[in-house]
C-alpha positions as CSV (number, residue, x, y, z in Angstrom):
1,X,104.3,101.0,76.0
2,X,104.4,104.7,76.6
3,X,106.0,104.4,80.1
4,X,108.8,102.3,78.8
5,X,110.0,105.3,76.9
6,X,110.3,107.1,80.3
7,X,112.2,104.1,81.7
8,X,114.8,104.3,79.0
9,X,114.9,108.1,79.0
10,X,115.4,108.4,82.7
11,X,118.8,106.6,82.6
12,X,119.9,108.6,79.5
13,X,119.0,112.0,80.9
14,X,120.6,111.4,84.2
15,X,123.9,110.5,82.5
16,X,123.6,113.5,80.1
17,X,123.0,115.9,83.0
18,X,126.2,114.7,84.7
19,X,128.2,114.8,81.5
20,X,127.2,118.1,80.1
21,X,125.6,120.0,82.9
22,X,122.0,120.5,84.2
23,X,121.5,123.9,82.6
24,X,122.4,122.8,79.0
25,X,120.3,119.7,79.4
26,X,117.3,121.4,80.9
27,X,117.2,123.9,78.1
28,X,117.4,121.2,75.5
29,X,114.8,119.1,77.3
30,X,112.4,122.0,77.4
31,X,112.9,122.7,73.7
32,X,112.3,119.0,72.8
33,X,109.4,118.7,75.2
34,X,107.8,121.9,73.7
35,X,108.2,120.7,70.1
36,X,106.9,117.2,70.7
37,X,103.9,118.5,72.7
38,X,103.0,120.9,69.9
39,X,103.2,118.0,67.4
40,X,100.3,116.3,69.3
41,X,98.0,118.9,67.8
42,X,98.8,117.5,64.3
43,X,98.3,113.8,65.3
44,X,95.6,112.2,63.2
45,X,95.4,108.7,64.8
46,X,96.2,106.8,67.9
47,X,99.4,105.3,66.5
48,X,100.9,108.7,66.0
49,X,100.0,109.8,69.5
50,X,101.7,106.6,70.8
51,X,104.9,107.3,68.9
52,X,105.0,110.9,70.0
53,X,104.3,110.1,73.6
54,X,107.0,107.4,73.6
55,X,109.5,109.9,72.1
56,X,108.5,112.5,74.7
57,X,109.3,109.9,77.4
58,X,112.7,109.3,75.8
59,X,113.6,112.8,75.0
60,X,111.7,115.0,77.5
61,X,113.3,114.1,80.8
62,X,112.6,117.4,82.7
63,X,111.9,115.7,86.0
64,X,115.1,113.6,85.8
65,X,117.3,116.7,85.0
66,X,115.7,118.6,87.9
67,X,116.2,115.8,90.4
68,X,119.8,115.3,89.2
69,X,120.4,119.1,89.7
70,X,118.9,118.9,93.2
71,X,121.2,115.9,94.1
72,X,124.3,117.9,92.9
73,X,123.6,121.2,94.8
74,X,121.7,120.3,98.0
75,X,123.7,119.4,101.1
76,X,123.3,115.7,101.9
77,X,121.5,116.4,105.2
78,X,118.9,118.5,103.2
79,X,118.6,116.1,100.2
80,X,115.4,114.3,101.3
81,X,113.6,117.6,101.9
82,X,114.8,119.1,98.6
83,X,113.7,116.0,96.7
84,X,110.4,116.3,98.5
85,X,109.8,119.8,97.3
86,X,110.7,118.8,93.8
87,X,108.2,116.0,93.9
88,X,105.5,118.2,95.3
89,X,106.0,120.7,92.4
90,X,105.8,117.9,89.9
91,X,102.5,116.6,91.4
92,X,100.9,120.1,91.5
93,X,101.9,120.7,87.9
94,X,100.4,117.4,86.9
95,X,97.2,118.4,88.6
96,X,96.9,121.9,87.0
97,X,97.3,120.6,83.5
98,X,94.3,118.2,83.4
99,X,92.1,120.8,85.1
100,X,93.0,123.5,82.5
101,X,92.4,121.0,79.7
102,X,89.0,120.0,81.0
103,X,87.8,123.6,80.9
104,X,89.7,124.8,77.8
105,X,89.1,121.8,75.5
106,X,85.4,122.5,75.0
107,X,86.1,126.2,74.3
108,X,89.2,126.1,72.1
109,X,89.4,122.5,71.0
110,X,91.7,119.7,72.2
111,X,94.3,120.4,69.4
112,X,94.6,124.0,70.5
113,X,95.2,122.8,74.1
114,X,98.3,121.1,72.9
115,X,99.5,124.3,71.3
116,X,98.9,126.2,74.5
117,X,100.7,123.5,76.5
118,X,103.7,123.7,74.0
119,X,103.9,127.5,74.5
120,X,103.7,127.2,78.3
121,X,106.6,124.8,78.3
122,X,108.6,127.1,76.0
123,X,108.0,130.0,78.5
124,X,110.1,128.0,81.1
125,X,113.2,128.2,78.9
126,X,114.2,131.8,79.8
127,X,113.8,130.9,83.5
128,X,116.1,127.9,83.0
129,X,118.7,130.1,81.3
130,X,118.8,132.6,84.3
131,X,118.8,130.1,87.1
132,X,122.0,128.9,88.8
133,X,122.8,125.3,88.0
134,X,125.5,122.8,89.1
135,X,128.6,122.5,86.9
136,X,129.0,119.6,84.5
137,X,131.3,116.7,85.5
138,X,132.6,116.5,81.9
139,X,134.7,113.6,80.9
140,X,135.0,112.3,84.5
141,X,131.5,110.7,84.0
142,X,131.8,107.0,83.1
143,X,130.5,105.8,79.8
144,X,126.7,105.3,79.6
145,X,125.9,101.9,81.0
146,X,123.9,100.1,83.7
147,X,127.0,99.0,85.6
148,X,126.2,101.3,88.5
149,X,122.9,99.4,89.0
150,X,124.5,96.7,91.2
151,X,125.5,99.2,93.9
152,X,121.9,100.5,94.2
153,X,120.0,97.3,93.4
154,X,118.0,97.4,96.6
155,X,117.1,101.1,96.1
156,X,116.1,100.3,92.5
157,X,113.9,97.4,93.5
158,X,112.3,99.3,96.3
159,X,111.5,102.2,94.1
160,X,109.9,99.9,91.5
161,X,107.7,98.3,94.1
162,X,107.0,101.6,95.8
163,X,105.8,103.3,92.7
164,X,103.8,100.3,91.6
165,X,101.9,100.3,94.9
166,X,100.9,104.0,94.4
167,X,100.0,104.2,90.6
168,X,98.2,100.9,90.2
169,X,94.9,102.6,91.0
170,X,94.3,104.2,87.6
171,X,92.8,101.4,85.5
172,X,90.9,99.7,88.4
173,X,89.5,102.9,90.0
174,X,86.4,103.1,87.7
175,X,85.6,99.4,88.4
176,X,86.0,100.1,92.1
177,X,83.7,103.1,92.0
178,X,81.0,101.1,90.1
179,X,81.2,98.4,92.8
180,X,80.9,101.2,95.4
181,X,77.6,102.3,93.8
182,X,78.7,105.2,91.5
183,X,76.6,105.4,88.4
184,X,78.1,105.3,84.9
185,X,77.0,108.9,84.2
186,X,79.0,110.1,87.2
187,X,82.0,107.8,86.8
188,X,84.3,110.3,85.1
189,X,83.5,113.0,87.6
190,X,84.1,110.8,90.7
191,X,87.2,109.3,89.2
192,X,88.7,112.8,88.8
193,X,87.7,113.9,92.3
194,X,89.1,110.8,93.9
195,X,92.4,111.1,92.1
196,X,92.6,114.8,92.8
197,X,92.1,114.3,96.5
198,X,94.8,111.7,96.6
199,X,97.2,113.9,94.6
200,X,96.5,116.9,96.9
201,X,97.1,114.9,100.0
202,X,100.4,113.5,98.5
203,X,101.6,117.0,97.4
204,X,100.8,118.5,100.8
205,X,102.4,115.7,102.7
206,X,105.7,115.2,100.8
207,X,107.5,118.4,101.8
208,X,106.6,117.8,105.5
209,X,107.2,114.1,105.8
210,X,110.3,113.9,103.7
211,X,112.0,116.3,106.0
212,X,110.7,115.2,109.4
213,X,110.1,111.4,109.2
214,X,113.2,109.4,110.3
215,X,114.6,106.8,108.0
216,X,114.0,104.1,110.6
217,X,110.3,104.5,110.3
218,X,110.2,103.8,106.6
219,X,109.6,100.0,106.8
220,X,106.8,100.5,109.2
221,X,105.2,103.2,107.1
222,X,105.4,101.1,104.0
223,X,103.9,98.1,105.9
224,X,101.1,100.5,107.0
225,X,100.6,101.5,103.4
226,X,100.3,97.8,102.5
227,X,97.6,97.4,105.1
228,X,95.7,100.4,103.8
229,X,95.8,99.1,100.3
230,X,94.5,95.7,101.4
231,X,91.7,97.3,103.4
232,X,90.7,99.3,100.3
233,X,90.1,96.1,98.4
234,X,88.2,94.4,101.3
235,X,85.9,97.3,102.3
236,X,84.4,98.6,99.1
237,X,82.8,102.0,99.8
238,X,83.5,105.5,98.7
239,X,84.0,107.1,102.1
240,X,86.3,104.3,103.4
241,X,88.3,104.4,100.2
242,X,88.9,108.1,100.4
243,X,90.0,107.8,104.0
244,X,92.2,104.8,103.3
245,X,93.7,106.4,100.1
246,X,94.7,109.5,102.0
247,X,96.2,107.4,104.8
248,X,98.1,105.4,102.1
249,X,99.6,108.4,100.3
250,X,100.6,110.1,103.5
251,X,102.4,106.9,104.6
252,X,103.9,106.6,101.2
253,X,105.0,110.3,100.9
254,X,108.4,110.3,102.5
255,X,109.7,107.1,100.9
256,X,110.6,108.2,97.3
257,X,112.6,111.2,98.5
258,X,114.4,109.0,101.1
259,X,115.2,106.4,98.4
260,X,116.6,109.1,96.1
261,X,118.7,110.2,99.1
262,X,120.0,106.8,100.0
263,X,121.0,106.0,96.4
264,X,122.8,109.3,95.8
265,X,124.7,108.9,99.1
266,X,126.3,105.7,97.8
267,X,128.1,107.3,94.9
268,X,129.7,110.5,93.7
269,X,128.0,110.0,90.3
270,X,124.8,111.9,91.3
271,X,123.4,112.4,87.8
272,X,123.7,108.8,86.7
273,X,122.4,107.5,90.0
274,X,119.4,109.7,89.9
275,X,118.8,108.7,86.3
276,X,118.7,105.0,87.4
277,X,116.4,105.6,90.3
278,X,114.1,107.7,88.1
279,X,114.0,104.8,85.6
280,X,113.0,102.5,88.5
281,X,110.2,105.0,89.4
282,X,109.0,105.0,85.8
283,X,109.2,101.2,85.5
284,X,107.0,100.8,88.6
285,X,104.5,103.2,87.1
286,X,104.6,101.2,83.8
287,X,104.0,97.7,85.2
288,X,101.6,98.3,88.0
289,X,98.5,99.2,85.9
290,X,99.1,96.1,83.8
291,X,99.4,93.9,86.9
292,X,96.4,95.5,88.6
293,X,94.1,95.4,85.7
294,X,95.1,91.8,84.8
295,X,94.6,90.6,88.4
296,X,91.2,92.3,88.5
297,X,90.1,90.8,85.2
298,X,90.9,87.2,86.1
299,X,90.6,87.1,89.9
300,X,88.6,90.1,91.0
301,X,89.0,93.5,92.7
302,X,90.1,92.3,96.1
303,X,92.9,90.1,94.5
304,X,94.1,93.1,92.5
305,X,94.4,95.2,95.7
306,X,96.1,92.3,97.4
307,X,98.8,92.1,94.8
308,X,99.6,95.8,95.3
309,X,99.6,95.3,99.0
310,X,102.2,92.6,98.6
311,X,104.3,95.0,96.5
312,X,104.2,97.6,99.3
313,X,105.3,95.0,101.8
314,X,108.1,94.0,99.4
315,X,109.2,97.6,99.3
316,X,109.1,97.7,103.1
317,X,111.4,94.6,103.3
318,X,113.9,96.0,100.9
319,X,114.0,99.4,102.8
320,X,114.5,97.4,106.0
321,X,117.4,95.6,104.4
322,X,118.9,98.9,103.2
323,X,118.8,100.3,106.7
324,X,120.4,97.3,108.3
325,X,123.1,97.5,105.6
326,X,123.7,101.1,106.5
327,X,123.8,100.3,110.2
328,X,126.5,97.7,109.5
329,X,128.6,99.7,107.1
330,X,128.4,103.2,108.7
331,X,129.2,104.6,112.1
332,X,126.2,104.6,114.4
333,X,123.0,102.9,113.6
334,X,120.0,103.8,111.5
335,X,119.3,107.5,111.3
336,X,122.2,108.4,113.5
337,X,124.7,106.8,111.2
338,X,123.2,108.5,108.2
339,X,123.1,111.9,109.8
340,X,126.8,111.5,110.9
341,X,127.7,110.6,107.3
342,X,125.8,113.6,106.0
343,X,127.5,115.9,108.5
344,X,130.9,114.7,107.4
345,X,130.0,115.2,103.7
346,X,128.9,118.8,104.2
C-alpha cells in the first residue's frame, strides 16, 4: 500500500519538474517531506502512519526530482555514470538513517527521532536554493498523462522486473536466516548486517559499473543475477548467501542507471520520462515483497527465490530486446551505435 503512493508520485513529480523547474520542485518537495516526516512524531496508531507514509510517497519525490535534474544537465555520454552517482548517494543516505535511529531511539525516543529527521531534511533546503539547476521547460511540456509510456514500455517493464529481483529479499530474509541456523534472539541483528553488506556492496559498485560496463553486457549480467538468486534459494547457508548476494548486487548495479539512460535517450521530455521510469522502479519494489512472501508461504523458500530468478531473466530478455532494437534503429550496433548517438547529441 505504501509503495503505491511512490508509484503515483514518481510520474507526478517527473512532470512537475519538467514543467516548473527542478529548483522550485526540489525546494517544495523538501518542505513537504520535512513537514510530513515531522507529523510522524504525532501519529498515535498504525493507520495514521500508513496515511502519512502514503502521502509522503505521493508528495515527497526528492529522488525523482534529483534524477530528472541529472537527466537534464548531464551530457548523454555521461548520463549512466551520473545516474549511478545519484543512486549511490540515495543508498548511502538510506543506510545512515536506520543506523542513526537504532542508536538514537533508545536515548531520545522514537518520536524525537522523527523530529530530528524532519530538521535534517529542512537543512537541505538552503543547499537546494544555492545550487545550479536546469531551467524549466514551461508550457512546452505536454499535459500530465501516461501517453509517453508506449515509447518506453520495454524500459518500464525491465525496470519493474529489475527492481523486483533486488528488493524481494526483505520479508523472506528472516525466514531464510532461521533456515540457515540463526536463532530468534539474533535474527534482527543478522538481518540488519546482511542487508547492510548488500547495500554497501551495491553503493560501492554502482558508480564504477554504471560508467565502465558496456550496454552489450547487460543481458548477460542480469542472467548471471538470476542464477545467483536461484543459487541462494537452493544452497541455504549464511556464508554462501552473503557471497551470492554480493555477486547479485554487483551484477545488478549498472542496470538501473543504464535503463534510465536508454529511456531518456528516446525523448526530449526528460523529466516526464524519468518520472515514468521512477514509477516503474517503485512499482517493482511494491510488488516483489508480496510475490516473494506469498510464494514462500504456499510453496516454500526455494520457490520464492525461483520466482525472483525468473523476474531477473525476464529483465535480461527485455534489455536484450532493447539493445537489438537500438542496433536496428541507430547507426552502428550495440554500444557503438549508442556512443555515436551520444556524441552527436553533445
